[in-house]
C-alpha positions as CSV (number, residue, x, y, z in Angstrom):
1,X,-0.2,0.1,0.0
2,X,1.4,3.6,-0.6
3,X,2.7,5.7,2.1
4,X,0.7,8.5,0.7
5,X,-2.6,7.1,1.2
6,X,-4.4,8.0,4.5
7,X,-5.7,5.3,6.7
8,X,-8.1,5.0,9.6
9,X,-7.4,2.9,13.1
10,X,-9.7,1.8,15.3
11,X,-9.3,0.3,18.9
12,X,-11.8,-1.6,20.6
13,X,-10.6,-2.6,24.3
14,X,-12.7,-5.2,26.2
15,X,-12.2,-7.3,29.3
16,X,-11.2,-10.4,27.4
17,X,-9.8,-9.3,23.8
18,X,-8.5,-5.9,22.3
19,X,-8.7,-5.5,18.8
20,X,-7.0,-3.2,16.4
21,X,-8.2,-3.2,12.9
22,X,-6.8,-0.1,9.7
23,X,-9.3,0.5,7.0
24,X,-8.4,2.7,3.7
25,X,-10.3,5.5,2.5
26,X,-13.1,3.4,1.0
27,X,-13.7,1.7,4.3
28,X,-12.2,-1.7,3.1
29,X,-9.5,-3.3,6.0
30,X,-6.2,-3.4,5.4
31,X,-5.0,-5.0,8.7
32,X,-6.5,-6.5,12.0
33,X,-5.1,-7.4,15.2
34,X,-6.9,-9.9,17.6
35,X,-5.2,-10.2,21.3
36,X,-6.2,-11.2,24.6
37,X,-6.1,-8.2,27.1
38,X,-5.6,-10.3,30.4
39,X,-6.2,-7.9,32.5
40,X,-3.5,-5.4,30.8
41,X,-5.1,-3.5,28.7
42,X,-2.1,-0.6,28.1
43,X,0.6,-3.5,27.2
44,X,-2.4,-4.9,24.7
45,X,-3.0,-1.8,22.8
46,X,0.9,-1.5,22.6
47,X,1.3,-4.7,21.3
48,X,-1.7,-4.6,18.8
49,X,0.2,-1.2,17.4
50,X,3.9,-2.9,17.1
51,X,1.9,-6.1,15.3
52,X,0.3,-3.2,12.7
53,X,3.1,-1.0,11.8
54,X,5.2,-4.2,11.5
55,X,2.6,-5.5,8.6
56,X,2.4,-2.2,7.1
57,X,5.4,0.0,8.0
58,X,4.6,2.8,5.9
59,X,1.3,3.6,7.3
60,X,-0.3,7.6,7.2
61,X,-2.9,7.6,10.1
62,X,-5.5,10.2,9.3
63,X,-7.9,9.4,12.4
64,X,-8.0,7.1,15.3
65,X,-11.4,6.1,17.0
66,X,-11.7,4.2,20.1
67,X,-14.4,2.0,21.7
68,X,-15.1,-0.7,24.3
69,X,-14.8,-0.6,28.1
70,X,-11.4,0.5,28.2
71,X,-12.0,3.3,25.3
72,X,-10.8,6.2,27.8
73,X,-7.8,4.5,28.5
74,X,-7.1,3.7,25.0
75,X,-7.9,7.1,24.0
76,X,-5.3,8.7,26.8
77,X,-2.4,6.5,25.7
78,X,-3.0,6.9,21.6
79,X,-4.2,10.2,21.5
80,X,-7.5,9.2,19.7
81,X,-9.6,11.6,17.9
82,X,-13.0,10.3,19.0
83,X,-14.2,8.0,21.7
84,X,-17.6,6.2,21.2
85,X,-19.4,3.6,22.8
86,X,-20.0,0.2,22.0
87,X,-23.2,0.3,20.6
88,X,-22.8,3.0,18.6
89,X,-19.6,1.4,17.2
90,X,-21.3,-1.9,16.5
91,X,-24.3,-0.2,14.7
92,X,-22.2,1.6,12.2
93,X,-20.0,-1.4,11.5
94,X,-23.1,-3.5,10.9
95,X,-24.7,-1.3,8.7
96,X,-21.2,-0.8,6.7
97,X,-21.5,-4.6,5.9
98,X,-25.1,-5.0,5.8
99,X,-27.1,-1.2,5.4
100,X,-30.4,-3.4,5.5
101,X,-29.7,-4.6,9.1
102,X,-32.2,-4.6,11.8
103,X,-31.2,-6.5,14.2
104,X,-27.7,-7.0,15.8
105,X,-26.8,-9.8,18.1
106,X,-23.3,-9.5,19.9
107,X,-22.0,-11.9,22.5
108,X,-18.4,-11.1,23.5
109,X,-16.1,-12.8,26.0
110,X,-17.7,-11.2,29.2
111,X,-20.9,-9.6,27.9
112,X,-23.4,-9.5,25.4
113,X,-25.8,-6.9,23.7
114,X,-28.7,-6.3,21.3
115,X,-29.1,-3.8,18.9
116,X,-32.5,-2.8,17.1
117,X,-32.1,-1.0,13.9
118,X,-34.7,0.8,11.8
119,X,-33.4,2.3,8.6
120,X,-29.8,2.4,10.1
121,X,-31.0,4.3,13.0
122,X,-30.5,2.5,16.3
123,X,-33.9,2.8,18.1
124,X,-33.3,0.3,20.8
125,X,-31.1,-1.5,22.5
126,X,-29.8,-3.8,25.8
127,X,-26.7,-4.4,27.3
128,X,-26.0,-7.7,29.8
129,X,-22.8,-7.3,31.8
130,X,-24.1,-9.2,35.1
131,X,-24.3,-13.0,34.1
132,X,-21.8,-14.9,32.3
133,X,-24.4,-17.4,31.0
134,X,-23.9,-17.7,27.0
135,X,-20.9,-15.4,27.3
136,X,-17.5,-16.8,25.2
137,X,-15.8,-17.2,28.7
138,X,-18.6,-19.9,29.5
139,X,-18.2,-21.4,26.8
140,X,-14.4,-21.8,27.1
141,X,-14.7,-23.0,30.5
142,X,-17.1,-25.9,29.3
143,X,-14.6,-26.7,26.1
144,X,-11.9,-26.9,28.3
145,X,-13.8,-28.8,31.0
146,X,-14.8,-31.6,28.4
147,X,-10.9,-31.3,26.8
148,X,-12.3,-30.0,23.3
149,X,-10.6,-27.2,21.6
150,X,-12.8,-24.0,21.5
151,X,-12.2,-23.9,17.9
152,X,-13.8,-27.4,17.5
153,X,-16.7,-26.5,19.8
154,X,-19.4,-25.6,17.2
155,X,-18.2,-28.2,14.7
156,X,-18.9,-31.0,17.1
157,X,-22.4,-29.4,18.1
158,X,-23.4,-29.7,14.6
159,X,-22.7,-33.5,14.6
160,X,-25.4,-33.9,17.2
161,X,-28.2,-36.1,16.4
162,X,-30.5,-35.9,19.9
163,X,-29.8,-32.2,21.3
164,X,-30.4,-32.6,25.4
165,X,-32.2,-29.8,27.1
166,X,-29.5,-27.8,29.2
167,X,-30.8,-25.6,32.3
168,X,-29.5,-22.3,30.7
169,X,-30.4,-19.6,33.3
170,X,-27.3,-19.5,35.1
171,X,-23.8,-20.9,34.6
172,X,-23.7,-23.1,38.1
173,X,-27.0,-24.7,36.9
174,X,-26.0,-25.5,33.4
175,X,-22.8,-26.7,34.2
176,X,-24.5,-29.3,36.8
177,X,-26.8,-30.0,34.1
178,X,-24.1,-30.9,31.7
179,X,-22.0,-32.7,34.0
180,X,-25.6,-34.8,34.9
181,X,-26.4,-35.7,31.1
182,X,-22.8,-36.7,30.5
183,X,-23.3,-39.1,33.6
184,X,-26.5,-40.3,31.9
185,X,-24.4,-41.6,29.1
186,X,-25.4,-38.8,26.5
187,X,-22.9,-38.1,23.7
188,X,-20.6,-35.1,23.8
189,X,-21.7,-33.8,20.6
190,X,-25.9,-33.8,21.5
191,X,-24.6,-32.0,25.0
192,X,-22.5,-29.5,23.5
193,X,-25.8,-28.9,20.9
194,X,-27.9,-28.7,24.0
195,X,-26.0,-26.2,25.5
196,X,-26.0,-23.7,22.5
197,X,-29.8,-24.1,22.6
198,X,-29.6,-23.0,26.2
199,X,-27.4,-20.2,26.2
200,X,-29.6,-18.7,22.8
201,X,-32.7,-19.5,25.2
202,X,-30.8,-17.5,28.0
203,X,-29.8,-14.5,25.8
204,X,-33.4,-14.0,24.2
205,X,-35.3,-14.2,27.5
206,X,-33.0,-11.6,28.9
207,X,-30.8,-9.2,26.7
208,X,-33.5,-9.8,24.0
209,X,-36.7,-9.8,25.9
210,X,-39.2,-7.7,24.3
211,X,-37.0,-6.8,21.5
212,X,-38.7,-6.7,18.4
213,X,-36.6,-8.9,16.5
214,X,-36.5,-8.6,12.5
215,X,-34.3,-10.0,9.9
216,X,-31.8,-8.8,8.6
217,X,-30.0,-10.4,11.7
218,X,-26.3,-10.2,12.2
219,X,-24.5,-12.1,14.6
220,X,-21.2,-10.4,16.2
221,X,-18.7,-10.9,18.7
222,X,-16.1,-13.5,18.9
223,X,-19.1,-16.3,20.0
224,X,-20.5,-16.0,16.5
225,X,-17.3,-18.1,15.2
226,X,-19.2,-20.8,16.9
227,X,-21.1,-22.4,14.3
228,X,-23.3,-24.2,16.8
229,X,-24.3,-21.0,18.2
230,X,-25.3,-19.9,15.1
231,X,-27.2,-22.8,14.0
232,X,-29.2,-22.6,17.4
233,X,-30.3,-19.1,16.9
234,X,-31.7,-19.5,13.7
235,X,-33.5,-22.3,15.0
236,X,-34.9,-20.4,17.7
237,X,-35.7,-17.3,15.7
238,X,-36.7,-19.2,12.5
239,X,-34.5,-16.8,10.3
240,X,-31.5,-16.8,8.4
241,X,-28.6,-15.1,10.8
242,X,-25.5,-13.9,9.3
243,X,-22.0,-13.7,10.6
244,X,-20.0,-10.3,8.9
245,X,-16.4,-10.8,7.7
246,X,-15.1,-9.0,10.5
247,X,-17.5,-10.3,13.1
248,X,-14.8,-10.6,15.8
249,X,-13.6,-7.1,15.3
250,X,-16.7,-5.1,14.7
251,X,-16.5,-2.7,17.5
252,X,-13.3,-1.6,16.4
253,X,-13.9,-1.6,12.8
254,X,-16.9,1.0,13.6
255,X,-14.6,3.0,16.0
256,X,-12.4,3.3,12.8
257,X,-15.4,4.3,10.3
258,X,-16.3,6.9,12.9
259,X,-13.0,8.5,13.1
260,X,-13.2,8.9,9.6
261,X,-16.4,10.3,9.5
262,X,-15.2,12.9,11.9
263,X,-12.1,13.9,10.4
264,X,-13.5,14.2,7.5
265,X,-16.1,16.7,8.4
266,X,-14.2,18.5,11.0
267,X,-11.0,18.8,8.8
268,X,-8.7,18.8,11.9
269,X,-5.4,17.2,12.4
270,X,-5.4,13.9,13.9
271,X,-4.0,13.7,17.5
272,X,-2.8,10.2,17.2
273,X,0.5,10.1,19.0
274,X,2.2,7.8,16.4
275,X,3.0,4.5,16.3
276,X,6.0,5.0,19.2
277,X,2.9,4.8,21.5
278,X,3.7,0.7,21.1
279,X,7.4,1.7,22.8
280,X,6.5,4.4,25.0
281,X,6.8,4.2,29.3
282,X,2.8,4.2,30.4
283,X,2.2,4.0,34.2
284,X,-1.3,4.2,35.9
285,X,-1.4,5.5,39.5
286,X,-4.3,6.2,41.9
287,X,-5.6,7.8,45.1
288,X,-8.7,8.3,46.6
289,X,-10.2,12.1,47.0
290,X,-10.5,13.3,50.4
291,X,-12.6,16.3,49.7
292,X,-16.4,14.6,50.3
293,X,-18.0,11.3,51.8
294,X,-18.1,9.8,48.2
295,X,-14.1,9.3,48.7
296,X,-13.8,8.9,44.7
297,X,-10.9,6.6,43.4
298,X,-9.1,8.8,40.9
299,X,-6.9,7.3,38.3
300,X,-3.9,9.1,36.8
301,X,-2.5,8.0,33.3
302,X,1.5,8.8,33.2
303,X,3.3,9.1,30.3
304,X,7.1,9.2,31.1
305,X,5.9,10.9,34.4
306,X,4.1,13.2,32.8
307,X,0.2,13.2,33.6
308,X,-1.8,13.1,30.4
309,X,-5.2,11.7,31.7
310,X,-7.2,11.5,35.1
311,X,-11.0,10.5,35.5
312,X,-12.9,8.8,38.5
313,X,-14.5,11.6,40.2
314,X,-18.6,12.0,40.4
315,X,-18.5,15.8,40.7
316,X,-15.7,16.2,37.6
317,X,-13.4,17.8,39.8
318,X,-10.3,15.7,38.8
319,X,-11.6,15.1,35.2
320,X,-9.0,15.5,32.5
321,X,-10.2,13.1,29.6
322,X,-8.1,12.6,26.5
323,X,-11.1,12.8,24.0
324,X,-14.7,14.0,23.8
325,X,-17.1,11.2,22.9
326,X,-18.3,13.5,20.1
327,X,-21.6,12.3,18.3
328,X,-20.8,11.9,14.5
329,X,-22.8,12.8,11.2
330,X,-25.9,10.4,11.0
331,X,-25.1,8.3,13.9
332,X,-26.8,7.5,17.1
Protein backbone atom coordinates (compact mmCIF):
# COMPACT_ATOMS: atom_id res chain seq x y z
CA UNK A 1 0.00 0.00 0.00
CA UNK A 2 1.46 3.42 -0.88
CA UNK A 3 2.64 5.47 2.08
CA UNK A 4 0.75 8.50 0.77
CA UNK A 5 -2.61 6.79 1.20
CA UNK A 6 -4.32 7.83 4.42
CA UNK A 7 -5.74 5.14 6.67
CA UNK A 8 -7.93 5.10 9.77
CA UNK A 9 -7.31 3.17 12.97
CA UNK A 10 -9.99 1.72 15.24
CA UNK A 11 -9.31 0.26 18.69
CA UNK A 12 -11.76 -1.76 20.81
CA UNK A 13 -10.55 -2.56 24.31
CA UNK A 14 -12.68 -5.11 26.14
CA UNK A 15 -12.28 -7.23 29.24
CA UNK A 16 -11.31 -10.34 27.26
CA UNK A 17 -9.93 -9.08 23.94
CA UNK A 18 -8.31 -5.96 22.53
CA UNK A 19 -8.93 -5.48 18.82
CA UNK A 20 -7.31 -3.08 16.38
CA UNK A 21 -8.23 -2.53 12.75
CA UNK A 22 -6.94 -0.36 9.91
CA UNK A 23 -9.20 0.72 7.05
CA UNK A 24 -8.49 2.75 3.93
CA UNK A 25 -10.45 5.67 2.54
CA UNK A 26 -12.99 3.31 0.96
CA UNK A 27 -13.64 1.55 4.25
CA UNK A 28 -11.78 -1.58 3.16
CA UNK A 29 -9.92 -3.51 5.86
CA UNK A 30 -6.14 -3.33 5.44
CA UNK A 31 -5.02 -4.91 8.69
CA UNK A 32 -6.57 -6.34 11.85
CA UNK A 33 -5.24 -7.58 15.16
CA UNK A 34 -7.09 -9.64 17.78
CA UNK A 35 -5.30 -9.91 21.12
CA UNK A 36 -6.15 -11.16 24.60
CA UNK A 37 -6.38 -8.28 27.07
CA UNK A 38 -5.43 -10.51 30.05
CA UNK A 39 -6.16 -7.71 32.50
CA UNK A 40 -3.44 -5.51 30.99
CA UNK A 41 -5.07 -3.20 28.44
CA UNK A 42 -2.13 -0.83 27.94
CA UNK A 43 0.39 -3.55 26.94
CA UNK A 44 -2.33 -5.12 24.76
CA UNK A 45 -2.88 -1.87 22.84
CA UNK A 46 0.87 -1.37 22.53
CA UNK A 47 1.35 -4.91 21.21
CA UNK A 48 -1.41 -4.34 18.67
CA UNK A 49 0.14 -1.11 17.44
CA UNK A 50 3.54 -2.78 17.11
CA UNK A 51 2.02 -5.65 15.12
CA UNK A 52 0.23 -3.25 12.76
CA UNK A 53 3.37 -1.22 12.15
CA UNK A 54 5.30 -4.40 11.46
CA UNK A 55 2.68 -5.58 8.93
CA UNK A 56 2.21 -2.19 7.24
CA UNK A 57 5.27 -0.04 8.01
CA UNK A 58 4.35 2.88 5.72
CA UNK A 59 1.04 3.88 7.26
CA UNK A 60 -0.13 7.47 7.36
CA UNK A 61 -2.84 7.45 10.02
CA UNK A 62 -5.43 10.16 9.40
CA UNK A 63 -7.59 9.52 12.47
CA UNK A 64 -8.03 7.17 15.43
CA UNK A 65 -11.21 6.07 17.19
CA UNK A 66 -11.63 4.00 20.34
CA UNK A 67 -14.50 2.03 21.84
CA UNK A 68 -15.13 -0.72 24.38
CA UNK A 69 -15.01 -0.72 28.16
CA UNK A 70 -11.42 0.56 28.03
CA UNK A 71 -12.07 3.23 25.39
CA UNK A 72 -10.99 6.21 27.51
CA UNK A 73 -7.77 4.48 28.53
CA UNK A 74 -7.00 3.56 24.91
CA UNK A 75 -7.77 7.14 23.85
CA UNK A 76 -5.41 8.54 26.48
CA UNK A 77 -2.40 6.49 25.42
CA UNK A 78 -2.92 6.75 21.65
CA UNK A 79 -4.23 10.32 21.34
CA UNK A 80 -7.53 9.24 19.78
CA UNK A 81 -9.62 11.75 17.85
CA UNK A 82 -12.98 10.29 18.85
CA UNK A 83 -14.30 8.01 21.58
CA UNK A 84 -17.62 6.20 21.19
CA UNK A 85 -19.65 3.65 23.11
CA UNK A 86 -19.95 0.04 21.95
CA UNK A 87 -23.57 0.33 20.84
CA UNK A 88 -22.81 3.07 18.32
CA UNK A 89 -19.59 1.41 17.12
CA UNK A 90 -21.21 -1.98 16.52
CA UNK A 91 -24.23 -0.41 14.82
CA UNK A 92 -22.05 1.62 12.44
CA UNK A 93 -19.96 -1.43 11.55
CA UNK A 94 -23.08 -3.55 10.98
CA UNK A 95 -24.64 -1.03 8.57
CA UNK A 96 -21.29 -0.75 6.77
CA UNK A 97 -21.54 -4.41 5.74
CA UNK A 98 -25.33 -4.73 5.56
CA UNK A 99 -27.24 -1.43 5.20
CA UNK A 100 -30.51 -3.35 5.59
CA UNK A 101 -29.64 -4.77 9.02
CA UNK A 102 -32.46 -4.52 11.56
CA UNK A 103 -31.08 -6.58 14.45
CA UNK A 104 -27.54 -6.95 15.75
CA UNK A 105 -26.80 -9.77 18.19
CA UNK A 106 -23.40 -9.37 19.78
CA UNK A 107 -21.95 -11.91 22.21
CA UNK A 108 -18.44 -11.33 23.48
CA UNK A 109 -16.17 -12.83 26.07
CA UNK A 110 -17.78 -11.33 29.17
CA UNK A 111 -20.96 -9.57 28.05
CA UNK A 112 -23.60 -9.51 25.36
CA UNK A 113 -25.84 -6.94 23.75
CA UNK A 114 -28.67 -6.52 21.26
CA UNK A 115 -29.14 -3.54 18.96
CA UNK A 116 -32.35 -2.80 17.10
CA UNK A 117 -32.04 -0.64 13.98
CA UNK A 118 -34.62 0.75 11.62
CA UNK A 119 -33.45 2.35 8.37
CA UNK A 120 -29.89 2.56 9.68
CA UNK A 121 -30.83 4.28 12.95
CA UNK A 122 -30.55 2.68 16.40
CA UNK A 123 -34.04 2.62 17.94
CA UNK A 124 -33.48 0.28 20.89
CA UNK A 125 -30.75 -1.70 22.60
CA UNK A 126 -29.95 -3.71 25.71
CA UNK A 127 -26.77 -4.97 27.35
CA UNK A 128 -26.03 -7.76 29.79
CA UNK A 129 -22.87 -7.34 31.84
CA UNK A 130 -24.05 -9.17 34.98
CA UNK A 131 -24.46 -12.86 34.10
CA UNK A 132 -21.77 -14.81 32.24
CA UNK A 133 -24.18 -17.47 30.98
CA UNK A 134 -23.96 -17.60 27.20
CA UNK A 135 -20.83 -15.50 26.87
CA UNK A 136 -17.57 -16.62 25.35
CA UNK A 137 -15.80 -17.11 28.68
CA UNK A 138 -18.40 -19.64 29.83
CA UNK A 139 -18.23 -21.56 26.56
CA UNK A 140 -14.42 -21.54 26.85
CA UNK A 141 -14.67 -23.02 30.37
CA UNK A 142 -16.99 -25.80 29.28
CA UNK A 143 -14.86 -26.68 26.27
CA UNK A 144 -11.80 -26.87 28.52
CA UNK A 145 -13.68 -29.02 31.05
CA UNK A 146 -14.63 -31.45 28.27
CA UNK A 147 -11.11 -31.42 26.82
CA UNK A 148 -12.29 -29.92 23.52
CA UNK A 149 -10.48 -27.09 21.69
CA UNK A 150 -12.84 -24.13 21.62
CA UNK A 151 -12.25 -23.89 17.85
CA UNK A 152 -13.90 -27.34 17.47
CA UNK A 153 -16.86 -26.63 19.79
CA UNK A 154 -19.29 -25.52 17.09
CA UNK A 155 -18.40 -28.25 14.59
CA UNK A 156 -18.91 -30.95 17.22
CA UNK A 157 -22.25 -29.42 18.24
CA UNK A 158 -23.43 -29.62 14.61
CA UNK A 159 -22.91 -33.40 14.69
CA UNK A 160 -25.61 -33.85 17.36
CA UNK A 161 -28.34 -36.40 16.64
CA UNK A 162 -30.55 -35.79 19.69
CA UNK A 163 -29.58 -32.54 21.48
CA UNK A 164 -30.35 -32.73 25.20
CA UNK A 165 -32.10 -29.94 27.09
CA UNK A 166 -29.73 -28.01 29.34
CA UNK A 167 -30.80 -25.52 32.01
CA UNK A 168 -29.27 -22.29 30.75
CA UNK A 169 -30.48 -19.62 33.17
CA UNK A 170 -27.31 -19.74 35.25
CA UNK A 171 -23.76 -20.89 34.60
CA UNK A 172 -23.78 -23.00 37.79
CA UNK A 173 -27.02 -24.78 36.85
CA UNK A 174 -25.91 -25.22 33.25
CA UNK A 175 -22.62 -26.84 34.26
CA UNK A 176 -24.35 -29.10 36.79
CA UNK A 177 -26.89 -30.13 34.18
CA UNK A 178 -24.14 -30.88 31.65
CA UNK A 179 -22.33 -33.09 34.16
CA UNK A 180 -25.57 -34.92 34.92
CA UNK A 181 -26.23 -35.51 31.21
CA UNK A 182 -22.68 -36.86 30.79
CA UNK A 183 -23.17 -39.25 33.65
CA UNK A 184 -26.38 -40.48 32.00
CA UNK A 185 -24.38 -41.39 28.91
CA UNK A 186 -25.41 -38.71 26.40
CA UNK A 187 -22.86 -37.98 23.67
CA UNK A 188 -20.62 -34.91 23.82
CA UNK A 189 -22.13 -33.63 20.56
CA UNK A 190 -25.68 -33.84 21.94
CA UNK A 191 -24.61 -32.09 25.14
CA UNK A 192 -22.82 -29.27 23.28
CA UNK A 193 -25.79 -28.74 20.96
CA UNK A 194 -28.06 -28.63 24.01
CA UNK A 195 -25.75 -26.11 25.64
CA UNK A 196 -25.85 -23.87 22.54
CA UNK A 197 -29.65 -23.97 22.54
CA UNK A 198 -29.73 -23.17 26.26
CA UNK A 199 -27.38 -20.23 25.84
CA UNK A 200 -29.53 -18.83 23.02
CA UNK A 201 -32.70 -19.18 25.13
CA UNK A 202 -30.95 -17.41 27.99
CA UNK A 203 -29.86 -14.58 25.69
CA UNK A 204 -33.29 -14.09 24.14
CA UNK A 205 -35.10 -14.29 27.49
CA UNK A 206 -32.80 -11.74 29.08
CA UNK A 207 -30.98 -9.44 26.67
CA UNK A 208 -33.56 -9.85 23.90
CA UNK A 209 -36.64 -9.79 26.12
CA UNK A 210 -39.31 -7.50 24.70
CA UNK A 211 -37.21 -6.58 21.66
CA UNK A 212 -38.71 -6.51 18.16
CA UNK A 213 -36.24 -8.86 16.46
CA UNK A 214 -36.55 -8.69 12.68
CA UNK A 215 -34.32 -9.82 9.82
CA UNK A 216 -31.79 -8.96 8.55
CA UNK A 217 -30.07 -10.33 11.68
CA UNK A 218 -26.30 -10.02 12.15
CA UNK A 219 -24.38 -12.10 14.69
CA UNK A 220 -21.22 -10.35 15.94
CA UNK A 221 -18.60 -10.88 18.62
CA UNK A 222 -16.14 -13.69 19.21
CA UNK A 223 -18.90 -16.25 19.90
CA UNK A 224 -20.14 -15.81 16.31
CA UNK A 225 -17.25 -18.11 15.29
CA UNK A 226 -19.16 -20.95 16.98
CA UNK A 227 -21.32 -22.54 14.25
CA UNK A 228 -23.31 -24.39 16.88
CA UNK A 229 -24.43 -21.06 18.36
CA UNK A 230 -25.31 -19.77 14.88
CA UNK A 231 -27.53 -22.79 14.20
CA UNK A 232 -29.18 -22.51 17.61
CA UNK A 233 -29.98 -18.85 16.93
CA UNK A 234 -31.43 -19.64 13.53
CA UNK A 235 -33.53 -22.48 14.97
CA UNK A 236 -34.89 -20.24 17.74
CA UNK A 237 -35.51 -17.13 15.58
CA UNK A 238 -36.75 -18.99 12.51
CA UNK A 239 -34.68 -16.89 10.11
CA UNK A 240 -31.22 -16.72 8.62
CA UNK A 241 -28.48 -15.27 10.85
CA UNK A 242 -25.58 -13.60 9.04
CA UNK A 243 -22.05 -13.61 10.45
CA UNK A 244 -20.26 -10.62 8.89
CA UNK A 245 -16.73 -10.78 7.52
CA UNK A 246 -15.12 -8.98 10.48
CA UNK A 247 -17.47 -10.44 13.11
CA UNK A 248 -14.81 -10.57 15.85
CA UNK A 249 -13.53 -6.98 15.39
CA UNK A 250 -16.74 -5.12 14.58
CA UNK A 251 -16.35 -2.70 17.49
CA UNK A 252 -12.91 -1.66 16.26
CA UNK A 253 -14.22 -1.37 12.69
CA UNK A 254 -17.04 0.90 13.85
CA UNK A 255 -14.56 3.06 15.77
CA UNK A 256 -12.38 3.41 12.65
CA UNK A 257 -15.37 4.35 10.49
CA UNK A 258 -16.53 6.91 13.06
CA UNK A 259 -13.03 8.41 13.25
CA UNK A 260 -12.94 8.67 9.45
CA UNK A 261 -16.33 10.40 9.39
CA UNK A 262 -15.36 12.83 12.14
CA UNK A 263 -12.00 13.85 10.72
CA UNK A 264 -13.40 14.32 7.19
CA UNK A 265 -16.19 16.58 8.45
CA UNK A 266 -14.15 18.56 10.96
CA UNK A 267 -11.02 18.80 8.79
CA UNK A 268 -8.96 18.67 11.98
CA UNK A 269 -5.48 17.21 12.13
CA UNK A 270 -5.31 13.92 13.96
CA UNK A 271 -4.02 13.92 17.54
CA UNK A 272 -2.65 10.36 17.16
CA UNK A 273 0.58 10.02 19.11
CA UNK A 274 2.09 7.74 16.49
CA UNK A 275 3.30 4.17 16.52
CA UNK A 276 6.05 5.12 18.98
CA UNK A 277 3.24 4.66 21.50
CA UNK A 278 3.99 0.94 21.32
CA UNK A 279 7.33 1.54 23.04
CA UNK A 280 6.37 4.41 25.36
CA UNK A 281 6.58 4.06 29.12
CA UNK A 282 3.05 4.38 30.52
CA UNK A 283 2.19 4.09 34.18
CA UNK A 284 -1.13 4.04 36.01
CA UNK A 285 -1.50 5.41 39.54
CA UNK A 286 -4.52 6.12 41.70
CA UNK A 287 -5.56 7.91 44.86
CA UNK A 288 -8.70 8.42 46.94
CA UNK A 289 -10.14 11.92 46.85
CA UNK A 290 -10.54 13.29 50.42
CA UNK A 291 -12.77 16.27 49.53
CA UNK A 292 -16.18 14.72 50.28
CA UNK A 293 -17.86 11.59 51.60
CA UNK A 294 -17.95 9.95 48.15
CA UNK A 295 -14.26 9.07 48.52
CA UNK A 296 -13.89 8.70 44.73
CA UNK A 297 -10.99 6.63 43.42
CA UNK A 298 -9.09 8.80 40.94
CA UNK A 299 -6.98 7.20 38.22
CA UNK A 300 -3.95 8.93 36.67
CA UNK A 301 -2.43 7.94 33.34
CA UNK A 302 1.23 8.93 33.14
CA UNK A 303 3.48 9.08 30.09
CA UNK A 304 7.14 9.38 31.05
CA UNK A 305 5.95 10.81 34.41
CA UNK A 306 3.72 13.40 32.70
CA UNK A 307 0.03 13.17 33.64
CA UNK A 308 -1.84 12.88 30.31
CA UNK A 309 -5.27 11.85 31.60
CA UNK A 310 -7.22 11.52 34.83
CA UNK A 311 -10.74 10.37 35.69
CA UNK A 312 -12.89 8.74 38.36
CA UNK A 313 -14.52 11.63 40.24
CA UNK A 314 -18.31 11.92 40.40
CA UNK A 315 -18.25 15.70 40.50
CA UNK A 316 -15.70 16.14 37.72
CA UNK A 317 -13.17 17.87 39.99
CA UNK A 318 -10.28 15.74 38.77
CA UNK A 319 -11.44 14.95 35.26
CA UNK A 320 -9.07 15.46 32.35
CA UNK A 321 -10.49 13.19 29.66
CA UNK A 322 -8.28 12.49 26.64
CA UNK A 323 -11.09 12.79 24.10
CA UNK A 324 -14.67 13.97 23.92
CA UNK A 325 -17.35 11.43 23.10
CA UNK A 326 -18.29 13.37 20.01
CA UNK A 327 -21.48 12.65 18.11
CA UNK A 328 -20.64 11.83 14.48
CA UNK A 329 -22.87 12.67 11.54
CA UNK A 330 -25.86 10.33 11.02
CA UNK A 331 -24.96 8.05 13.92
CA UNK A 332 -26.88 7.51 17.10
